[in-house]
Kinemage of the C-alpha trace (Angstrom):
@kinemage 1
@onewidth
@group {chain A} dominant
@subgroup {mainchain}
@vectorlist {calphas} color= white
{ca met a 1} P -0.124 0.117 -0.100
{ca ala a 2} L 1.615 4.059 -0.694
{ca ile a 3} L 1.390 6.035 1.442
{ca asp a 4} L 0.360 9.602 0.624
{ca gln a 5} L 3.590 11.495 1.500
{ca thr a 6} L 2.485 14.711 0.357
{ca arg a 7} L 0.307 15.134 3.250
{ca phe a 8} L 2.721 15.957 5.490
{ca pro a 9} L 5.840 17.547 5.216
{ca gly a 10} L 9.142 15.783 5.700
{ca ser a 11} L 7.149 12.543 6.076
{ca gln a 12} L 9.091 11.602 3.228
{ca asp a 13} L 11.967 11.696 5.520
{ca his a 14} L 10.881 9.499 8.221
{ca ala a 15} L 9.074 6.826 5.630
{ca ala a 16} L 11.919 6.644 4.396
{ca thr a 17} L 14.037 6.103 7.710
{ca cys a 18} L 11.274 3.839 9.098
{ca glu a 19} L 12.081 1.731 5.723
{ca arg a 20} L 15.483 1.238 6.405
{ca glu a 21} L 14.363 0.095 10.149
{ca leu a 22} L 12.825 -2.064 8.781
{ca ala a 23} L 15.303 -3.772 6.209
{ca ile a 24} L 17.961 -3.336 9.031
{ca val a 25} L 15.368 -5.056 11.931
{ca arg a 26} L 14.342 -8.356 9.149
{ca ala a 27} L 18.291 -8.661 8.275
{ca glu a 28} L 18.963 -9.016 11.874
{ca phe a 29} L 15.918 -11.481 13.108
{ca asn a 30} L 13.892 -12.980 10.000
{ca pro a 31} L 16.872 -15.598 9.198
{ca ser a 32} L 16.333 -19.267 10.882
{ca thr a 33} L 19.327 -19.130 12.618
{ca ala a 34} L 18.109 -15.861 14.832
{ca gly a 35} L 15.097 -17.263 15.639
{ca gly a 36} L 13.052 -16.608 12.424
{ca trp a 37} L 11.136 -13.638 13.516
{ca gly a 38} L 8.696 -11.936 11.204
{ca ile a 39} L 8.910 -7.792 11.470
{ca ile a 40} L 5.794 -6.009 10.672
{ca phe a 41} L 5.964 -2.016 11.145
{ca asp a 42} L 2.151 -0.442 11.004
{ca arg a 43} L 2.887 3.032 9.233
{ca his a 44} L -0.014 4.343 10.554
{ca ala a 45} L -0.106 3.121 14.384
{ca his a 46} L 3.881 3.847 14.439
{ca arg a 47} L 4.337 0.187 15.945
{ca trp a 48} L 6.544 -2.363 15.382
{ca thr a 49} L 5.521 -6.035 15.518
{ca ala a 50} L 7.595 -9.534 15.818
{ca val a 51} L 5.622 -12.512 15.686
{ca arg a 52} L 7.634 -16.291 15.981
{ca gly a 53} L 5.185 -19.216 14.666
{ca ala a 54} L 1.542 -19.180 15.934
{ca his a 55} L 2.614 -18.045 19.451
{ca ile a 56} L 4.724 -15.204 20.275
{ca ile a 57} L 4.304 -11.357 19.808
{ca val a 58} L 6.505 -9.086 20.903
{ca his a 59} L 5.050 -5.147 20.353
{ca ala a 60} L 7.432 -2.166 20.224
{ca gly a 61} L 7.013 1.735 19.852
{ca ser a 62} L 9.958 1.834 18.500
{ca ala a 63} L 12.587 -0.483 16.502
{ca gly a 64} L 15.160 -0.309 18.709
{ca glu a 65} L 12.725 -1.055 21.759
{ca leu a 66} L 12.001 -4.180 19.336
{ca arg a 67} L 15.443 -4.740 18.965
{ca glu a 68} L 15.961 -4.805 22.814
{ca lys a 69} L 12.538 -6.653 23.670
{ca leu a 70} L 13.898 -9.647 20.955
{ca ala a 71} L 16.991 -9.737 22.382
{ca ala a 72} L 16.365 -10.008 25.993
{ca gly a 73} L 13.631 -12.524 25.425
{ca arg a 74} L 10.720 -9.892 26.467
{ca trp a 75} L 7.380 -11.052 24.917
{ca asp a 76} L 4.529 -9.162 25.316
{ca leu a 77} L 2.416 -12.595 24.499
{ca ala a 78} L 3.446 -16.183 24.626
{ca ala a 79} L 0.953 -18.751 24.475
{ca ser a 80} L 1.429 -22.551 24.509
């Protein structure tokens, strides 16, 4: 889905930064050797989510917070 960048000054820079951060976090945590996390960035809510399987979900307000939570094993939902 395309984002309408014309409505918000500076939003192109912000969107580009988020895309770079998304690529970095995915490269770090998506490989199976790193846990095989699915990483999602909701551009409208400005929320980061990591999902592994159907049981572990991690939410964060920034890419840095998501990295910290994943590295520390702090899940928001872990069902068995």
